[in-house]
VOLO-368979 format. One record per residue (C-alpha): residue number from 0; x negated, y, z negated. Coordinates in steps of 0.02 Angstrom, whole numbers. Layout:
<k: NUM | X: X | Y: Y | Z: Z>
...
***
This chain:
<k: 0 | X: 0 | Y: 0 | Z: 0>
<k: 1 | X: -72 | Y: 169 | Z: 48>
<k: 2 | X: -88 | Y: 303 | Z: -85>
<k: 3 | X: 32 | Y: 450 | Z: -76>
<k: 4 | X: -66 | Y: 607 | Z: -36>
<k: 5 | X: -20 | Y: 761 | Z: -141>
<k: 6 | X: 55 | Y: 909 | Z: -48>
<k: 7 | X: -37 | Y: 1073 | Z: -66>
<k: 8 | X: 66 | Y: 1217 | Z: -132>
<k: 9 | X: 107 | Y: 1338 | Z: 11>
<k: 10 | X: 19 | Y: 1481 | Z: -76>
<k: 11 | X: -141 | Y: 1379 | Z: -85>
<k: 12 | X: -134 | Y: 1342 | Z: 102>
<k: 13 | X: -107 | Y: 1526 | Z: 141>
<k: 14 | X: -252 | Y: 1574 | Z: 29>
<k: 15 | X: -368 | Y: 1447 | Z: 112>
<k: 16 | X: -323 | Y: 1515 | Z: 285>
<k: 17 | X: -354 | Y: 1694 | Z: 228>
<k: 18 | X: -520 | Y: 1639 | Z: 153>
<k: 19 | X: -580 | Y: 1567 | Z: 319>
<k: 20 | X: -523 | Y: 1719 | Z: 417>
<k: 21 | X: -607 | Y: 1844 | Z: 301>
<k: 22 | X: -768 | Y: 1740 | Z: 297>
<k: 23 | X: -777 | Y: 1744 | Z: 487>
<k: 24 | X: -745 | Y: 1932 | Z: 487>
<k: 25 | X: -881 | Y: 1954 | Z: 357>
<k: 26 | X: -762 | Y: 2042 | Z: 239>
<k: 27 | X: -731 | Y: 2010 | Z: 52>
<k: 28 | X: -573 | Y: 1915 | Z: 13>
<k: 29 | X: -441 | Y: 2030 | Z: -64>
<k: 30 | X: -359 | Y: 1981 | Z: -227>
<k: 31 | X: -197 | Y: 1885 | Z: -200>
<k: 32 | X: -36 | Y: 1978 | Z: -237>
<k: 33 | X: 39 | Y: 1815 | Z: -298>
<k: 34 | X: -40 | Y: 1671 | Z: -393>
<k: 35 | X: -113 | Y: 1534 | Z: -282>
<k: 36 | X: -36 | Y: 1397 | Z: -389>
<k: 37 | X: 120 | Y: 1381 | Z: -497>
<k: 38 | X: 91 | Y: 1391 | Z: -685>
<k: 39 | X: 131 | Y: 1233 | Z: -782>
<k: 40 | X: 141 | Y: 1235 | Z: -972>
<k: 41 | X: 144 | Y: 1066 | Z: -1060>
<k: 42 | X: 149 | Y: 1009 | Z: -1240>
<k: 43 | X: 4 | Y: 893 | Z: -1278>
<k: 44 | X: 69 | Y: 773 | Z: -1411>
<k: 45 | X: -50 | Y: 684 | Z: -1530>
<k: 46 | X: -163 | Y: 561 | Z: -1440>
<k: 47 | X: -337 | Y: 489 | Z: -1434>
<k: 48 | X: -477 | Y: 470 | Z: -1308>
<k: 49 | X: -585 | Y: 315 | Z: -1327>
<k: 50 | X: -744 | Y: 239 | Z: -1260>
<k: 51 | X: -739 | Y: 69 | Z: -1175>
<k: 52 | X: -828 | Y: -4 | Z: -1328>
<k: 53 | X: -690 | Y: 60 | Z: -1442>
<k: 54 | X: -555 | Y: -8 | Z: -1326>
<k: 55 | X: -637 | Y: -180 | Z: -1329>
<k: 56 | X: -652 | Y: -177 | Z: -1520>
<k: 57 | X: -466 | Y: -139 | Z: -1532>
<k: 58 | X: -396 | Y: -245 | Z: -1389>
<k: 59 | X: -526 | Y: -378 | Z: -1352>
<k: 60 | X: -682 | Y: -408 | Z: -1248>
<k: 61 | X: -673 | Y: -337 | Z: -1072>
<k: 62 | X: -502 | Y: -259 | Z: -1099>
<k: 63 | X: -451 | Y: -122 | Z: -976>
<k: 64 | X: -324 | Y: 14 | Z: -1011>
<k: 65 | X: -162 | Y: 1 | Z: -913>
<k: 66 | X: -74 | Y: 152 | Z: -838>
<k: 67 | X: 92 | Y: 196 | Z: -920>
<k: 68 | X: 113 | Y: 368 | Z: -840>
<k: 69 | X: 3 | Y: 478 | Z: -733>
<k: 70 | X: -27 | Y: 651 | Z: -806>
<k: 71 | X: -30 | Y: 818 | Z: -716>
<k: 72 | X: -219 | Y: 827 | Z: -705>
<k: 73 | X: -286 | Y: 717 | Z: -566>
<k: 74 | X: -348 | Y: 546 | Z: -623>
<k: 75 | X: -286 | Y: 565 | Z: -802>
<k: 76 | X: -154 | Y: 450 | Z: -873>
<k: 77 | X: -60 | Y: 401 | Z: -1030>
<k: 78 | X: -103 | Y: 219 | Z: -1062>
<k: 79 | X: 21 | Y: 84 | Z: -1106>
<k: 80 | X: -87 | Y: 46 | Z: -1256>
<k: 81 | X: -64 | Y: 128 | Z: -1426>
<k: 82 | X: -156 | Y: 110 | Z: -1590>
<k: 83 | X: -121 | Y: 139 | Z: -1773>
<k: 84 | X: -219 | Y: 279 | Z: -1857>
<k: 85 | X: -261 | Y: 252 | Z: -2040>
<k: 86 | X: -300 | Y: 412 | Z: -2132>
<k: 87 | X: -346 | Y: 459 | Z: -2310>
<k: 88 | X: -257 | Y: 365 | Z: -2449>
<k: 89 | X: -203 | Y: 235 | Z: -2319>
<k: 90 | X: -73 | Y: 348 | Z: -2239>
<k: 91 | X: -42 | Y: 297 | Z: -2059>
<k: 92 | X: 23 | Y: 357 | Z: -1891>
<k: 93 | X: 86 | Y: 215 | Z: -1784>
<k: 94 | X: 94 | Y: 212 | Z: -1594>
<k: 95 | X: -44 | Y: 340 | Z: -1566>
<k: 96 | X: -55 | Y: 348 | Z: -1376>
<k: 97 | X: -222 | Y: 322 | Z: -1288>
<k: 98 | X: -259 | Y: 435 | Z: -1140>
<k: 99 | X: -366 | Y: 365 | Z: -1001>
<k: 100 | X: -482 | Y: 338 | Z: -919>
<k: 101 | X: -611 | Y: 294 | Z: -1052>
<k: 102 | X: -730 | Y: 432 | Z: -1104>
<k: 103 | X: -906 | Y: 442 | Z: -1174>
<k: 104 | X: -846 | Y: 489 | Z: -1349>
<k: 105 | X: -703 | Y: 448 | Z: -1466>
<k: 106 | X: -584 | Y: 588 | Z: -1512>
<k: 107 | X: -414 | Y: 600 | Z: -1597>
<k: 108 | X: -310 | Y: 757 | Z: -1568>
<k: 109 | X: -174 | Y: 797 | Z: -1695>
<k: 110 | X: -63 | Y: 944 | Z: -1737>
<k: 111 | X: -79 | Y: 1023 | Z: -1909>
<k: 112 | X: 88 | Y: 945 | Z: -1959>
<k: 113 | X: 15 | Y: 773 | Z: -1921>
<k: 114 | X: -140 | Y: 813 | Z: -2022>
<k: 115 | X: -40 | Y: 868 | Z: -2173>
<k: 116 | X: 63 | Y: 708 | Z: -2168>
<k: 117 | X: -97 | Y: 605 | Z: -2162>
<k: 118 | X: -191 | Y: 705 | Z: -2293>
<k: 119 | X: -322 | Y: 767 | Z: -2169>
<k: 120 | X: -408 | Y: 935 | Z: -2170>
<k: 121 | X: -445 | Y: 950 | Z: -1984>
<k: 122 | X: -535 | Y: 1092 | Z: -1895>
<k: 123 | X: -479 | Y: 1185 | Z: -1740>
<k: 124 | X: -604 | Y: 1134 | Z: -1606>
<k: 125 | X: -642 | Y: 1133 | Z: -1421>
<k: 126 | X: -626 | Y: 957 | Z: -1352>
<k: 127 | X: -793 | Y: 868 | Z: -1371>
<k: 128 | X: -855 | Y: 981 | Z: -1512>
<k: 129 | X: -848 | Y: 849 | Z: -1648>
<k: 130 | X: -997 | Y: 882 | Z: -1762>
<k: 131 | X: -941 | Y: 891 | Z: -1943>
<k: 132 | X: -762 | Y: 836 | Z: -1908>
<k: 133 | X: -675 | Y: 702 | Z: -2012>
<k: 134 | X: -664 | Y: 522 | Z: -1955>
<k: 135 | X: -531 | Y: 389 | Z: -1970>
<k: 136 | X: -495 | Y: 205 | Z: -1946>
<k: 137 | X: -402 | Y: 143 | Z: -1793>
<k: 138 | X: -312 | Y: -24 | Z: -1788>
<k: 139 | X: -267 | Y: -121 | Z: -1632>
<k: 140 | X: -201 | Y: -296 | Z: -1597>
<k: 141 | X: -378 | Y: -370 | Z: -1592>
<k: 142 | X: -463 | Y: -277 | Z: -1733>
<k: 143 | X: -517 | Y: -114 | Z: -1812>
<k: 144 | X: -628 | Y: 27 | Z: -1752>
<k: 145 | X: -702 | Y: 154 | Z: -1873>
<k: 146 | X: -730 | Y: 331 | Z: -1811>
<k: 147 | X: -861 | Y: 420 | Z: -1916>
<k: 148 | X: -801 | Y: 587 | Z: -1845>
<k: 149 | X: -690 | Y: 652 | Z: -1707>
<k: 150 | X: -520 | Y: 701 | Z: -1780>
<k: 151 | X: -475 | Y: 878 | Z: -1727>
<k: 152 | X: -338 | Y: 999 | Z: -1685>
<k: 153 | X: -377 | Y: 1048 | Z: -1506>
<k: 154 | X: -392 | Y: 1232 | Z: -1460>
<k: 155 | X: -249 | Y: 1287 | Z: -1351>
<k: 156 | X: -317 | Y: 1301 | Z: -1176>
<k: 157 | X: -281 | Y: 1323 | Z: -992>
<k: 158 | X: -353 | Y: 1213 | Z: -854>
<k: 159 | X: -393 | Y: 1317 | Z: -700>
<k: 160 | X: -458 | Y: 1288 | Z: -525>
<k: 161 | X: -587 | Y: 1421 | Z: -475>
<k: 162 | X: -455 | Y: 1499 | Z: -362>
<k: 163 | X: -341 | Y: 1523 | Z: -512>
<k: 164 | X: -484 | Y: 1595 | Z: -614>
<k: 165 | X: -522 | Y: 1718 | Z: -474>
<k: 166 | X: -340 | Y: 1771 | Z: -463>
<k: 167 | X: -327 | Y: 1803 | Z: -651>
<k: 168 | X: -501 | Y: 1881 | Z: -659>
<k: 169 | X: -571 | Y: 1760 | Z: -788>
<k: 170 | X: -711 | Y: 1633 | Z: -801>
<k: 171 | X: -754 | Y: 1476 | Z: -899>
<k: 172 | X: -748 | Y: 1511 | Z: -1086>
<k: 173 | X: -644 | Y: 1672 | Z: -1074>
<k: 174 | X: -485 | Y: 1691 | Z: -1176>
<k: 175 | X: -311 | Y: 1737 | Z: -1114>
<k: 176 | X: -137 | Y: 1762 | Z: -1185>
<k: 177 | X: 15 | Y: 1655 | Z: -1147>
<k: 178 | X: 180 | Y: 1747 | Z: -1156>
<k: 179 | X: 324 | Y: 1626 | Z: -1182>
<k: 180 | X: 501 | Y: 1691 | Z: -1154>
<k: 181 | X: 670 | Y: 1624 | Z: -1202>
<k: 182 | X: 766 | Y: 1636 | Z: -1367>
<k: 183 | X: 609 | Y: 1594 | Z: -1469>
<k: 184 | X: 493 | Y: 1707 | Z: -1371>
<k: 185 | X: 314 | Y: 1712 | Z: -1434>
<k: 186 | X: 141 | Y: 1760 | Z: -1375>
<k: 187 | X: -5 | Y: 1641 | Z: -1402>
<k: 188 | X: -174 | Y: 1728 | Z: -1411>
<k: 189 | X: -347 | Y: 1650 | Z: -1391>
<k: 190 | X: -299 | Y: 1533 | Z: -1250>
<k: 191 | X: -466 | Y: 1460 | Z: -1193>
<k: 192 | X: -503 | Y: 1454 | Z: -1005>
<k: 193 | X: -574 | Y: 1291 | Z: -939>
<k: 194 | X: -623 | Y: 1308 | Z: -756>
<k: 195 | X: -669 | Y: 1165 | Z: -639>
<k: 196 | X: -637 | Y: 1125 | Z: -454>
<k: 197 | X: -548 | Y: 965 | Z: -507>
<k: 198 | X: -421 | Y: 1056 | Z: -617>
<k: 199 | X: -242 | Y: 1104 | Z: -579>
<k: 200 | X: -169 | Y: 1258 | Z: -664>
<k: 201 | X: -98 | Y: 1194 | Z: -828>
<k: 202 | X: -85 | Y: 1259 | Z: -1007>
<k: 203 | X: -93 | Y: 1138 | Z: -1152>
<k: 204 | X: -17 | Y: 1181 | Z: -1320>
<k: 205 | X: 15 | Y: 1057 | Z: -1460>
<k: 206 | X: 180 | Y: 999 | Z: -1534>
<k: 207 | X: 180 | Y: 1128 | Z: -1674>
<k: 208 | X: 158 | Y: 1268 | Z: -1547>
<k: 209 | X: 285 | Y: 1192 | Z: -1428>
<k: 210 | X: 415 | Y: 1176 | Z: -1566>
<k: 211 | X: 383 | Y: 1353 | Z: -1626>
<k: 212 | X: 435 | Y: 1426 | Z: -1457>
<k: 213 | X: 561 | Y: 1288 | Z: -1413>
<k: 214 | X: 469 | Y: 1258 | Z: -1250>
<k: 215 | X: 585 | Y: 1187 | Z: -1115>
<k: 216 | X: 553 | Y: 1146 | Z: -931>
<k: 217 | X: 640 | Y: 1308 | Z: -880>
<k: 218 | X: 561 | Y: 1421 | Z: -1012>
<k: 219 | X: 479 | Y: 1571 | Z: -926>
<k: 220 | X: 292 | Y: 1584 | Z: -960>
<k: 221 | X: 159 | Y: 1708 | Z: -907>
<k: 222 | X: -31 | Y: 1708 | Z: -916>
<k: 223 | X: -109 | Y: 1875 | Z: -961>
<k: 224 | X: -294 | Y: 1919 | Z: -963>
***
């Protein structure tokens, strides 16, 4: 079966055509009047990223994660597999979803509400910045895996293609604001920009933040530099 090829957003196609034309004319590309890609804002529920070694400790030798649902970012998926997280004083969270594919480090991302229920004091961190963070025990059907560190609350962030970054006038590591409309309108400051050619324009907030603004699929949202 052949893979379904994603359709480029019309604004992206128009921008690419303009880019070629202006390059051939030797002129700088003007800033787009409209965003090259639609803004998507998603709630990132608690989850974990695991190494292949951790997956095998939890599910058995040679085990491979199975796709439950593909996520918005290309190549990323929610796995069918879940684990049980055991926190301080043996408090647990069951059915903690694993996100794939496997990574080079082990990381658990929780909301503050989750941490309070577990008895954790977790820091607010950029994904991958795990030094000095608390650890936990994970339990799977084939065994246990102890994480010495890696439990965090992830900084709210926006994934951006370089075209999106150019449109908004930002670069990797900059901060933006997310204005959320609707009955529970709120503005989130310190939204970290993560820029990469593989990224699609998408904001990630956690469940506490999503609940605070009652984020719905039709809730109007705006990125502001």
